[in-house]
Phi, psi and omega in degrees: 000140183243132177274117184278314180221117181278129177248110183245013181277172176284155179249147173282163177298326180299315180296321179294314180299314179300317179296315179296322180295315178297318179298320178297318178294320178297318179296323179296317180293324178292322177298322178297321177295319182293327181291345176281005178094347179271143178259114183248352181236150178296153179293129176244138179305134184300318181296315179296319180297321179293319180296312179301317182297316179297318178295316180298314181295322177295318177294318177298319180297317178297313184291335179290345177254009182251170176304333181303328184295329182251000179281154173232168176301325181298321178298316183290318179297316178301314179301313182296323177294317182290338181252005184302325185276359182276344178076032177282146177278169184302319181294321179293320177295316179302313180294320176297317178294315181291320188262337184047068180301140182238001179222153181302322183295326178292322176297318182293336176281325185275325185261121182293129178051044185305314184289340177270329184273334188233146174283169178300321180295321179291322175298317178297320178294319178297315177299318177298319178297319179297314183288319184283321187270326186255123182292155177294150176294154181292156175295153182300127183239160175279165180299323181295321177293323180295319179297320178294333180279350181301317180295319180296319180296317178300319178297320180292321182290339178283343183281000000 
């Protein structure tokens, strides 16, 4: 196998959630193939498979209660365009996208030397961009409610 383009950057929670969601759908279709009696995947030790599955499910559960669950690429692109002239570094942009600060105090935690680097108007503009461009995280839901929302999430991601 040859690596055509190496991506060594950080991922947003949205990208991780989307990857896990796609992997979950792929695994479901693979299970349907396996249930027909044909073996299409190499044997994986059952204990290791359970550990990976538990980690994946825990991560999906966490991300399902974060802003990543309701974000789309359009939200992130809009946010990046509106904040391009502020000179935020990649880590600060990533933290804003993942955490969606909604108060000035949250920005001051995420942005290094925020009070020294930015004027009050710039901080307000950044906060407004976070609130306007990035959707609020979903209300805390039970596991049963999250399972029901999978179909809705799939429909949203197809748009």
